[in-house]
Backbone as JSON, one array per atom type, in Angstrom:
{
  "sequence": "MQKILALIDRLLHFLLIITVVLLIIPVSLQIFSRFTDLIPRYMWTEEMSRFFFVWLIMLGATLGVRERLHFDVDFLPELSARATHVLLRVSQTAMLIFSGVVLYWGVEFTQFGWNQTSELADMPMWWIFIAWPLAGFLWIVFLVDHMFNASDISESSNQGSVI",
  "N": [[18.81, 79.35, 75.99], [20.66, 80.06, 73.95], [22.53, 78.09, 74.25], [21.19, 75.85, 73.2], [20.75, 76.76, 70.55], [23.47, 76.87, 69.73], [24.15, 74.19, 69.88], [22.46, 73.22, 67.85], [23.62, 74.57, 65.79], [26.11, 73.31, 65.67], [25.28, 70.75, 65.05], [24.13, 71.18, 62.5], [26.51, 71.94, 61.05], [27.87, 69.49, 61.22], [26.1, 67.79, 59.82], [26.17, 69.07, 57.34], [28.76, 68.55, 56.49], [28.72, 65.71, 56.41], [26.83, 65.43, 54.32], [28.22, 66.48, 52.17], [30.28, 64.69, 51.97], [28.81, 62.39, 51.4], [27.71, 63.11, 49.01], [29.82, 63.04, 47.3], [30.3, 60.38, 46.79], [28.25, 59.16, 44.97], [28.57, 60.89, 42.82], [31.32, 60.54, 42.15], [31.17, 57.85, 41.36], [29.58, 58.0, 39.15], [31.25, 59.59, 37.42], [33.63, 57.97, 37.13], [32.46, 55.62, 36.12], [32.0, 56.46, 33.53], [34.39, 56.51, 32.2], [35.57, 54.02, 32.5], [35.41, 50.5, 32.19], [35.36, 49.01, 34.38], [33.77, 49.8, 36.42], [30.31, 49.42, 36.67], [27.62, 51.32, 34.96], [25.66, 53.09, 36.93], [22.31, 54.0, 37.38], [20.93, 55.02, 39.58], [22.72, 56.7, 40.69], [22.71, 59.19, 39.72], [20.23, 60.25, 40.56], [20.53, 60.05, 43.4], [22.62, 61.81, 43.74], [21.44, 64.17, 43.14], [19.55, 64.33, 45.17], [21.17, 64.52, 47.49], [22.38, 66.93, 46.81], [20.25, 68.78, 47.1], [19.77, 68.64, 49.8], [22.21, 69.59, 50.69], [22.17, 72.23, 49.78], [20.02, 73.28, 51.25], [20.82, 72.86, 53.84], [23.18, 74.51, 53.85], [22.09, 77.04, 53.26], [20.65, 77.39, 55.62], [22.73, 77.44, 57.62], [23.89, 79.68, 56.63], [21.92, 81.65, 57.19], [21.97, 81.42, 59.96], [24.57, 82.41, 60.54], [24.4, 84.92, 59.57], [25.0, 85.41, 56.92], [23.73, 84.6, 54.59], [21.47, 86.15, 53.68], [22.31, 88.68, 53.84], [23.32, 91.52, 52.32], [25.61, 93.96, 51.25], [25.04, 96.92, 49.98], [24.4, 99.55, 50.18], [25.62, 102.85, 50.9], [27.55, 103.85, 53.85], [25.44, 104.47, 56.51], [23.59, 106.39, 58.91], [23.57, 105.23, 62.31], [20.93, 104.9, 63.17], [19.38, 104.71, 60.77], [20.64, 102.52, 59.65], [19.87, 100.55, 61.49], [17.02, 100.63, 61.19], [16.75, 99.76, 58.43], [17.93, 97.24, 58.73], [15.98, 95.95, 60.36], [13.84, 96.05, 58.7], [14.76, 94.46, 56.63], [15.15, 92.05, 58.01], [12.55, 91.52, 58.77], [11.36, 91.08, 56.28], [12.81, 88.78, 55.52], [11.85, 87.06, 57.46], [9.15, 86.77, 56.79], [9.44, 85.48, 54.24], [10.68, 83.15, 55.1], [8.58, 82.03, 56.58], [6.82, 81.51, 54.49], [8.29, 79.51, 53.13], [8.4, 77.61, 55.06], [5.57, 76.96, 55.45], [4.74, 76.19, 52.76], [6.54, 74.21, 52.42], [5.81, 72.3, 54.24], [3.37, 71.57, 53.02], [4.49, 70.58, 50.67], [5.93, 68.4, 51.6], [3.85, 66.77, 52.67], [2.55, 66.2, 50.24], [4.49, 64.53, 49.02], [4.5, 62.35, 50.76], [3.57, 59.59, 50.49], [5.0, 58.76, 48.37], [7.58, 57.28, 46.32], [11.05, 57.48, 45.35], [11.92, 57.15, 41.85], [14.2, 55.62, 40.89], [15.98, 54.91, 43.06], [14.21, 54.1, 44.89], [13.5, 55.42, 47.22], [11.79, 56.89, 50.08], [10.1, 59.87, 49.23], [9.49, 61.92, 51.03], [11.72, 62.01, 52.62], [13.46, 63.69, 51.24], [11.85, 65.93, 50.59], [11.41, 66.92, 53.07], [13.37, 68.66, 53.75], [12.8, 71.3, 53.05], [10.63, 72.28, 54.87], [12.02, 71.99, 57.33], [14.27, 73.67, 56.97], [12.97, 76.12, 56.66], [11.7, 76.39, 59.18], [14.01, 76.48, 60.83], [15.26, 78.7, 59.85], [13.48, 80.68, 60.63], [13.58, 80.42, 63.47], [16.4, 81.11, 63.81], [16.37, 83.79, 62.75], [14.54, 85.07, 64.44], [16.03, 84.95, 66.81], [18.22, 86.5, 66.04], [16.81, 88.93, 65.76], [16.06, 89.52, 68.38], [18.32, 89.6, 69.74], [20.31, 91.84, 71.23], [23.07, 92.42, 71.01], [23.71, 91.54, 68.49], [22.53, 93.36, 66.76], [23.92, 95.68, 67.25], [26.43, 94.81, 66.47], [26.04, 94.48, 63.62], [25.64, 97.07, 63.01], [28.07, 98.19, 63.5], [29.64, 96.94, 61.56], [28.6, 97.88, 59.21], [26.79, 96.57, 57.78], [23.8, 96.32, 56.08], [21.47, 95.53, 54.5]],
  "CA": [[18.36, 79.29, 74.54], [21.83, 80.22, 73.21], [23.18, 76.73, 74.27], [20.41, 75.1, 72.23], [21.13, 77.24, 69.16], [24.88, 76.43, 69.5], [24.02, 72.73, 69.58], [21.8, 73.05, 66.56], [24.64, 75.08, 64.81], [27.17, 72.21, 65.53], [24.63, 69.62, 64.37], [24.08, 71.56, 61.13], [27.83, 71.86, 60.44], [28.15, 68.09, 61.01], [25.21, 67.26, 58.74], [26.65, 69.58, 56.07], [30.04, 67.78, 56.16], [28.24, 64.38, 56.01], [26.18, 65.5, 53.03], [29.29, 66.7, 51.18], [30.96, 63.43, 51.78], [27.86, 61.39, 50.74], [27.57, 63.56, 47.7], [31.02, 62.73, 46.58], [30.25, 58.99, 46.43], [27.53, 58.94, 43.72], [29.19, 61.75, 41.69], [32.55, 59.83, 41.7], [30.74, 56.64, 40.62], [29.18, 58.44, 37.82], [32.43, 60.01, 36.62], [34.47, 56.82, 36.92], [31.77, 54.71, 35.22], [32.03, 56.94, 32.12], [35.7, 56.29, 31.64], [36.09, 52.74, 32.62], [34.37, 49.37, 32.14], [35.47, 48.33, 35.72], [32.54, 50.18, 37.24], [29.09, 49.54, 35.85], [26.91, 52.6, 35.01], [24.5, 53.06, 37.81], [21.37, 55.01, 37.1], [20.54, 55.59, 40.75], [23.74, 57.71, 41.26], [22.27, 60.61, 39.28], [19.11, 60.66, 41.46], [21.02, 60.31, 44.73], [23.43, 63.06, 43.85], [20.5, 65.29, 43.15], [18.96, 64.42, 46.51], [22.17, 65.08, 48.43], [22.61, 68.3, 46.49], [19.09, 69.53, 47.69], [20.02, 68.75, 51.28], [23.41, 70.46, 50.79], [21.8, 73.64, 49.59], [19.1, 73.72, 52.4], [21.74, 72.97, 55.08], [24.08, 75.65, 53.67], [21.31, 78.2, 53.46], [20.32, 77.48, 57.03], [23.9, 77.91, 58.29], [24.09, 81.12, 56.19], [21.01, 82.48, 57.99], [22.49, 81.41, 61.34], [25.79, 83.15, 60.62], [24.07, 86.14, 59.0], [25.75, 85.53, 55.64], [22.87, 84.23, 53.38], [20.53, 87.18, 53.13], [22.94, 89.98, 53.99], [24.01, 92.2, 51.11], [26.0, 95.35, 51.51], [25.07, 97.7, 48.66], [24.14, 100.94, 50.5], [26.77, 103.56, 51.57], [27.4, 103.89, 55.31], [24.33, 105.36, 56.92], [23.61, 106.61, 60.38], [23.15, 104.04, 63.09], [19.49, 104.76, 63.24], [18.98, 104.3, 59.44], [21.09, 101.18, 59.55], [18.99, 99.79, 62.42], [15.68, 100.52, 60.51], [16.94, 98.94, 57.31], [18.15, 95.89, 59.27], [14.7, 95.45, 60.85], [12.97, 95.79, 57.48], [15.32, 93.25, 55.97], [14.86, 90.76, 58.86], [11.09, 91.16, 58.69], [11.17, 90.42, 54.99], [13.39, 87.43, 55.61], [10.98, 86.29, 58.3], [8.05, 86.45, 55.98], [9.9, 84.55, 53.26], [10.95, 81.86, 55.87], [7.26, 81.57, 56.91], [6.3, 80.96, 53.23], [9.06, 78.32, 52.81], [7.95, 76.59, 56.04], [4.26, 76.61, 55.11], [4.64, 75.36, 51.56], [7.45, 73.05, 52.64], [4.93, 71.24, 54.85], [2.46, 71.1, 51.97], [5.26, 69.75, 49.72], [6.25, 67.1, 52.26], [2.66, 65.99, 52.7], [2.38, 65.74, 48.88], [5.36, 63.37, 48.73], [4.53, 61.37, 51.85], [3.42, 58.22, 50.08], [5.63, 58.51, 47.11], [9.02, 56.85, 46.37], [11.86, 57.9, 44.14], [11.79, 56.2, 40.75], [15.32, 54.68, 40.74], [16.59, 54.51, 44.33], [13.06, 53.59, 45.68], [13.52, 56.11, 48.52], [10.6, 57.75, 50.35], [10.35, 61.2, 48.78], [9.48, 62.8, 52.11], [13.13, 62.2, 53.12], [14.12, 64.78, 50.53], [11.04, 67.04, 50.7], [11.29, 67.51, 54.49], [14.48, 69.66, 53.9], [12.25, 72.61, 52.98], [10.07, 72.84, 56.11], [13.1, 72.1, 58.34], [15.05, 74.89, 56.71], [12.16, 77.24, 56.9], [11.53, 76.53, 60.6], [15.24, 76.97, 61.49], [15.44, 80.13, 59.48], [12.64, 81.49, 61.58], [14.27, 80.38, 64.84], [17.59, 81.95, 63.76], [16.06, 85.18, 62.52], [13.95, 85.64, 65.68], [17.13, 85.05, 67.67], [18.93, 87.75, 65.66], [16.06, 90.12, 65.98], [15.97, 89.83, 69.85], [19.73, 89.63, 70.34], [20.84, 93.18, 71.09], [24.49, 92.46, 70.56], [23.72, 91.24, 67.1], [22.17, 94.51, 66.07], [25.09, 96.57, 67.38], [27.48, 94.18, 65.65], [25.84, 94.71, 62.26], [25.77, 98.56, 62.83], [29.52, 98.55, 63.42], [30.18, 96.49, 60.37], [28.06, 98.6, 58.07], [25.84, 95.63, 57.1], [22.46, 96.96, 56.11], [20.3, 94.6, 53.97]],
  "C": [[19.61, 79.32, 73.57], [22.57, 78.91, 73.13], [22.5, 75.78, 73.25], [20.77, 75.46, 70.8], [22.49, 76.91, 68.87], [24.88, 74.97, 69.18], [23.49, 72.51, 68.27], [22.82, 73.49, 65.43], [25.69, 73.89, 64.65], [26.56, 71.06, 64.79], [24.53, 69.97, 62.87], [25.44, 71.49, 60.39], [28.13, 70.34, 60.24], [27.42, 67.48, 59.89], [25.68, 67.8, 57.4], [27.9, 68.84, 55.58], [29.65, 66.34, 55.68], [27.68, 64.44, 54.62], [27.15, 65.72, 52.03], [29.94, 65.43, 50.82], [30.08, 62.41, 51.03], [27.62, 61.84, 49.26], [28.68, 63.19, 46.65], [30.99, 61.32, 46.07], [29.52, 58.8, 45.11], [28.1, 59.71, 42.54], [30.42, 61.01, 41.24], [32.24, 58.6, 40.99], [30.31, 56.96, 39.25], [30.35, 58.79, 36.87], [33.27, 58.8, 36.18], [33.79, 55.79, 36.01], [31.81, 55.16, 33.73], [33.36, 56.55, 31.44], [36.27, 54.96, 31.84], [35.02, 51.63, 32.56], [34.38, 48.63, 33.49], [34.25, 48.63, 36.64], [31.34, 50.26, 36.35], [28.43, 50.94, 35.94], [25.72, 52.43, 35.77], [23.55, 54.27, 37.61], [20.99, 55.72, 38.35], [21.43, 56.71, 41.28], [23.33, 59.13, 40.88], [21.11, 61.09, 40.22], [19.63, 60.91, 42.9], [21.86, 61.56, 44.87], [22.55, 64.28, 43.85], [19.83, 65.49, 44.49], [19.94, 64.99, 47.55], [22.46, 66.54, 48.17], [21.54, 69.19, 47.12], [19.36, 69.7, 49.13], [21.25, 69.77, 51.58], [23.04, 71.83, 50.71], [20.95, 74.07, 50.76], [19.91, 73.77, 53.71], [22.61, 74.2, 55.02], [23.33, 76.94, 53.86], [20.94, 78.39, 54.87], [21.55, 77.99, 57.81], [24.18, 79.38, 57.83], [23.19, 82.1, 56.93], [21.42, 82.57, 59.44], [23.76, 82.35, 61.53], [25.69, 84.57, 59.98], [24.81, 86.45, 57.71], [24.77, 85.31, 54.41], [22.12, 85.44, 52.86], [21.14, 88.57, 53.26], [23.66, 90.37, 52.75], [24.39, 93.6, 51.48], [26.0, 96.1, 50.18], [24.78, 99.23, 48.92], [25.36, 101.59, 51.13], [26.52, 103.52, 53.12], [26.41, 105.0, 55.62], [24.46, 105.56, 58.42], [23.21, 105.31, 61.07], [21.64, 103.84, 63.18], [18.95, 104.19, 61.91], [19.39, 102.82, 59.22], [20.2, 100.15, 60.28], [17.6, 99.53, 61.72], [15.76, 99.63, 59.31], [17.18, 97.47, 57.68], [16.93, 95.31, 59.67], [13.79, 95.2, 59.67], [13.49, 94.56, 56.74], [15.07, 92.0, 56.76], [13.39, 90.47, 58.83], [10.73, 90.47, 57.35], [11.64, 88.97, 54.9], [12.47, 86.52, 56.42], [9.73, 85.82, 57.58], [8.34, 85.41, 54.91], [10.07, 83.16, 53.95], [9.65, 81.24, 56.23], [6.64, 80.88, 55.65], [6.96, 79.65, 52.99], [8.62, 77.21, 53.86], [6.53, 76.14, 55.68], [4.16, 75.74, 53.89], [5.53, 74.2, 51.58], [6.65, 71.88, 53.27], [3.98, 70.7, 53.86], [3.27, 70.12, 51.0], [5.65, 68.39, 50.33], [5.01, 66.16, 52.3], [2.32, 65.44, 51.33], [3.23, 64.51, 48.58], [5.42, 62.24, 49.78], [4.48, 59.89, 51.44], [4.05, 57.91, 48.72], [7.08, 58.07, 47.38], [9.75, 57.36, 45.16], [11.87, 56.79, 43.08], [12.93, 55.16, 40.71], [15.87, 54.11, 42.02], [15.45, 53.96, 45.25], [13.07, 54.15, 47.1], [12.26, 56.88, 48.83], [10.94, 59.15, 49.96], [10.24, 62.2, 49.89], [10.8, 63.02, 52.73], [13.77, 63.38, 52.44], [13.23, 66.03, 50.67], [11.01, 67.7, 52.12], [12.4, 68.62, 54.74], [13.91, 71.08, 53.84], [11.59, 73.08, 54.3], [11.08, 72.95, 57.25], [13.85, 73.37, 58.16], [14.22, 76.12, 57.09], [11.89, 77.49, 58.47], [12.84, 77.05, 61.23], [15.59, 78.42, 61.05], [14.7, 80.97, 60.37], [13.24, 81.56, 63.0], [15.54, 81.26, 64.85], [17.32, 83.41, 63.57], [15.44, 85.8, 63.79], [15.12, 85.79, 66.69], [17.92, 86.34, 67.24], [18.11, 89.02, 65.95], [15.94, 90.52, 67.49], [17.25, 89.89, 70.52], [20.31, 91.01, 70.14], [22.28, 93.34, 70.53], [24.65, 92.27, 69.05], [23.47, 92.49, 66.25], [23.36, 95.57, 66.13], [26.27, 96.18, 66.58], [27.29, 94.54, 64.16], [25.96, 96.24, 62.02], [27.2, 98.88, 62.75], [30.18, 98.02, 62.18], [29.67, 97.13, 59.11], [27.09, 97.78, 57.35], [24.41, 96.2, 57.21], [21.47, 95.95, 55.66], [21.05, 93.37, 53.34]]
}
């Protein structure tokens, strides 16, 4: 299972890099078209940059959950190992519930956009909307892995990470 999760992690890192590179293209075209007449003003660039930004956020959030960075916030003083463990479990359970909500409504959202196309780029909207259920599903997978991985719990107790 850990090998599959490591493969997914590498794939997510690769997709995140590709998304950043692809985001740079329409944004650069928008900027350069404002200051020069050499490049025509493309209206689709605004829409495409928005779509790439959505994917960038969802991929980044997914990697944040995988690396225990996204939902972790240290705001409580150092507590006993038992209290830290209990708070970690409460936090993980809340994150799991939120991930389930994102997955469920992400599927609804994708079904809603299944037969729609974007206005300017004429792209199928489900290509953009599918980012939500994929992120929700991967959040659940990574959170379940964290919850059942004993070394993960002792690691967070040593770091003082609570919620």
